[in-house]
C-alpha positions as CSV (number, residue, x, y, z in Angstrom):
1,M,105.6,1.3,40.0
2,M,106.1,4.0,37.4
3,V,109.8,4.4,36.7
4,N,109.4,7.7,34.8
5,E,107.7,9.5,37.6
6,C,109.5,12.4,39.1
7,L,109.7,11.4,42.8
8,P,111.4,13.1,45.7
9,V,114.9,12.0,46.6
10,K,117.0,12.8,49.6
11,S,120.2,14.8,49.2
12,E,122.4,13.0,51.6
13,G,125.0,10.2,51.5
14,K,124.8,8.0,48.4
15,N,121.4,9.3,47.3
16,Y,122.9,11.6,44.6
17,M,124.4,8.6,42.8
18,T,122.9,7.4,39.5
19,I,120.2,4.7,39.1
20,G,122.9,2.4,37.7
21,S,125.2,2.9,40.6
22,R,122.4,2.3,43.1
23,L,121.4,-0.8,41.2
24,K,125.0,-2.1,41.5
25,E,124.9,-1.2,45.2
26,E,121.8,-3.3,45.8
27,R,123.2,-6.2,43.8
28,E,126.3,-6.2,46.0
29,R,124.3,-5.9,49.1
30,L,122.5,-9.1,48.2
31,G,125.8,-10.8,47.3
32,M,124.8,-11.4,43.7
33,S,126.9,-11.4,40.5
34,Q,125.8,-9.5,37.5
35,T,124.9,-12.8,35.8
36,Q,122.7,-13.9,38.8
37,L,120.8,-10.6,39.0
38,A,120.4,-10.5,35.2
39,A,118.8,-13.9,35.3
40,L,116.4,-12.8,38.0
41,G,115.4,-9.8,35.9
42,G,114.9,-11.9,32.8
43,V,117.8,-10.2,30.9
44,G,121.3,-11.1,29.7
45,K,124.5,-10.2,31.5
46,M,125.4,-7.5,29.0
47,S,122.0,-5.8,29.6
48,Q,122.8,-5.8,33.4
49,I,126.2,-4.3,32.7
50,N,124.7,-1.6,30.6
51,Y,122.0,-0.9,33.3
52,E,124.7,-0.4,35.9
53,K,126.7,1.8,33.6
54,D,123.6,3.9,32.9
55,A,124.1,3.1,29.2
56,R,120.5,1.6,29.1
57,S,117.4,1.9,31.2
58,P,115.6,-1.1,32.6
59,N,111.9,-1.6,31.9
60,G,109.1,-2.2,34.3
61,A,109.1,-6.0,34.0
62,Y,112.8,-6.0,35.1
63,F,112.1,-3.9,38.1
64,S,109.0,-5.9,39.1
65,A,111.0,-9.2,39.0
66,L,113.8,-7.7,41.1
67,D,111.4,-6.3,43.6
68,E,110.1,-9.8,44.2
69,A,113.7,-10.9,44.7
70,G,114.3,-8.5,47.5
71,V,116.0,-5.6,45.7
72,D,115.0,-2.2,47.1
73,I,113.5,-0.8,43.9
74,Q,112.3,2.4,45.6
75,Y,115.9,3.1,46.5
76,V,117.2,2.2,43.1
77,I,114.8,4.5,41.3
78,T,114.4,7.4,43.7
79,G,117.4,7.2,46.1
80,R,115.0,6.8,49.0
81,K,115.4,3.6,51.0
82,T,112.3,1.7,51.9
83,G,111.2,2.2,55.5
84,V,113.2,5.5,55.9
85,D,111.3,8.7,56.6
86,Y,112.6,11.4,54.3
87,S,109.6,13.7,54.5
88,V,111.3,16.3,56.6
89,Q,114.7,17.8,56.1
90,G,116.5,20.3,58.3
91,D,114.5,23.2,56.8
92,G,111.2,21.3,56.7
93,S,111.2,20.9,52.9
94,E,112.0,18.1,50.5
95,S,114.2,18.3,47.4
96,F,114.0,16.2,44.3
97,A,115.6,15.9,40.9
98,C,114.5,14.3,37.6
99,R,115.2,14.5,33.9
100,V,113.2,17.1,32.1
101,E,112.8,14.9,29.0
102,D,110.9,12.0,30.6
103,G,110.6,12.8,34.3
104,A,112.9,9.9,35.3
105,P,114.2,10.5,38.8
106,I,118.0,11.0,39.2
107,G,120.3,11.7,42.1
108,L,120.3,15.1,43.6
109,G,123.5,17.2,43.8
110,S,125.0,18.0,47.2
111,P,125.6,21.5,48.6
112,T,128.8,20.1,50.2
113,P,132.0,19.9,48.1
114,S,133.8,16.5,47.8
115,A,136.9,15.3,46.0
116,D,135.0,13.5,43.2
117,A,132.3,16.1,42.7
118,V,132.0,18.8,40.1
119,P,130.6,22.3,41.1
120,V,127.6,23.6,39.1
121,A,126.8,27.2,39.6
122,M,123.1,28.0,40.1
123,Y,122.4,31.4,38.7
124,D,119.9,33.9,39.9
125,I,118.6,35.4,36.6
126,E,115.5,37.1,38.0
127,A,117.3,40.4,37.6
128,A,118.5,39.7,34.1
129,A,119.7,42.6,32.0
130,G,119.2,43.3,28.3
131,A,120.6,41.5,25.3
132,G,124.3,40.7,25.2
133,R,124.8,40.0,28.9
134,S,126.2,36.5,29.4
135,L,124.7,34.1,31.9
136,E,128.0,33.9,33.7
137,A,127.7,37.7,34.5
138,E,124.6,37.0,36.7
139,P,124.9,36.5,40.5
140,I,125.3,33.0,41.7
141,K,122.7,32.1,44.3
142,T,124.2,28.7,45.3
143,T,126.4,25.9,44.1
144,L,125.6,22.2,43.9
145,Y,128.2,19.5,43.5
146,F,127.6,16.5,41.3
147,P,129.7,13.4,40.8
148,L,131.5,13.5,37.4
149,E,130.0,10.1,36.6
150,Q,126.5,11.3,37.1
151,L,127.0,14.4,34.8
152,S,128.6,12.1,32.2
153,A,125.6,9.7,32.4
154,L,123.3,12.7,31.7
155,G,125.4,13.8,28.8
156,L,126.6,17.0,30.6
157,S,130.1,18.3,30.5
158,P,131.8,20.0,33.4
159,G,132.2,23.7,32.6
160,R,129.3,23.6,30.1
161,V,126.4,23.2,32.5
162,A,124.7,25.8,34.7
163,G,121.6,26.0,36.8
164,V,118.9,28.7,36.4
165,Q,115.8,29.3,38.4
166,V,112.4,29.0,36.8
167,R,110.1,31.9,37.1
168,G,106.4,31.9,36.3
169,D,103.9,29.1,35.4
170,S,104.2,28.9,31.6
171,M,106.0,25.6,31.8
172,E,103.7,24.2,34.5
173,G,103.6,20.4,34.5
174,T,107.3,20.2,33.4
175,L,109.0,23.0,35.3
176,E,107.2,24.7,38.2
177,D,107.7,28.3,39.4
178,G,110.7,28.2,41.8
179,D,112.2,25.0,40.4
180,W,115.7,25.0,39.1
181,A,116.9,23.6,35.7
182,L,120.3,22.4,34.8
183,V,121.1,23.7,31.4
184,D,123.4,22.0,28.9
185,L,125.2,25.1,27.5
186,G,126.9,23.0,24.9
187,N,123.6,21.9,23.3
188,R,122.0,24.7,21.3
189,D,120.6,22.7,18.4
190,P,116.8,23.0,18.2
191,R,116.5,20.2,15.7
192,Q,116.6,17.8,18.7
193,E,113.5,19.5,20.1
194,G,113.0,19.7,23.8
195,V,113.0,22.4,26.5
196,F,115.5,25.2,26.0
197,L,116.7,28.4,27.7
198,L,116.5,31.2,25.1
199,L,117.2,34.9,24.9
200,V,114.4,36.5,22.9
201,S,114.7,40.2,22.3
202,G,116.8,40.5,25.4
203,E,114.5,38.5,27.6
204,R,115.5,35.1,28.9
205,R,112.8,32.5,28.5
206,I,112.4,28.7,29.1
207,K,110.2,27.1,26.3
208,R,109.7,23.9,24.5
209,V,111.2,24.5,21.1
210,Q,110.4,22.9,17.7
211,R,112.2,23.9,14.5
212,L,109.8,24.3,11.6
213,A,110.4,24.0,7.8
214,G,112.1,27.1,6.5
215,G,114.0,27.8,9.7
216,A,111.2,29.2,11.8
217,L,111.0,28.3,15.5
218,Y,107.9,27.3,17.4
219,L,108.0,28.2,21.1
220,I,105.6,26.2,23.2
221,S,104.5,26.7,26.8
222,D,103.5,23.4,28.4
223,N,100.8,25.2,30.4
224,E,97.9,25.1,27.9
225,H,96.7,28.5,29.1
226,Y,99.6,30.1,27.1
227,Q,99.5,30.3,23.4
228,P,102.4,29.0,21.3
229,E,104.6,31.6,19.6
230,M,106.2,31.4,16.2
231,I,109.5,33.1,15.4
232,P,109.8,33.6,11.6
233,P,113.2,33.3,9.9
234,E,113.4,37.0,9.4
235,Q,113.3,37.6,13.2
236,M,115.8,34.9,14.1
237,R,118.5,37.5,14.7
238,E,116.5,38.4,17.9
239,V,116.8,34.9,19.2
240,E,119.7,33.2,20.8
241,I,119.4,29.6,22.1
242,L,121.5,29.4,25.3
243,G,121.2,25.7,26.1
244,R,118.9,22.7,26.5
245,C,117.3,22.1,29.9
246,E,118.2,18.6,31.0
247,V,117.4,18.3,34.7
248,R,114.7,19.7,36.9
249,I,115.5,20.3,40.6
250,G,113.0,21.4,43.1
251,R,113.2,23.2,46.5
252,I,116.9,24.0,46.9
253,S,117.3,25.3,50.4
């Protein structure tokens, strides 16, 4: 089983919890201590603690060993319980969420508010105006609610994260047309590389960004049919990095 595959998850009940919290839930279901489950997975107790805190990610050998011991690995990784048909939701579609960086599946936010959940505005930026208009000035299409613990595990701070809808196929393979991306508005440093939301000459774009020697930026489309674009240092005043795209969400009804 590939643990970095972006697989569909169901947006009900506990399925928007983190991988670590679902792993803990499975351990408790089986009546095991952290020491016992760690031994089954061939790791130490501290590694098990870090897995359940989402401080570290288990490898394939660990998951394989736990699968043989009766842990529902499909549920731990995707939020989908084995033997449960999630193929059809109320609107006939299926939603999923995963990290943009490596495709690892994560819990999907809920459209329903709860006491321990943080609201994240999902902005409709298809009708974006010219340069200078803030993201917050755009219409909100919907709101999703994420547990604070989940946002923290993803390195996202409440009030500094927003959702934007992807338009076009230039990032095909990473972000599809109609997907949504959760953007870390507090991370605007291209030295990390990654996929960023940018404002280029008044137009919002989502591109993979690399910083080159001398301060130039290299904007890359993951769809190989699109040519990369270099922004030289003298044109950097036309570019504003708005945030780093951290989470891909598909098919929000």
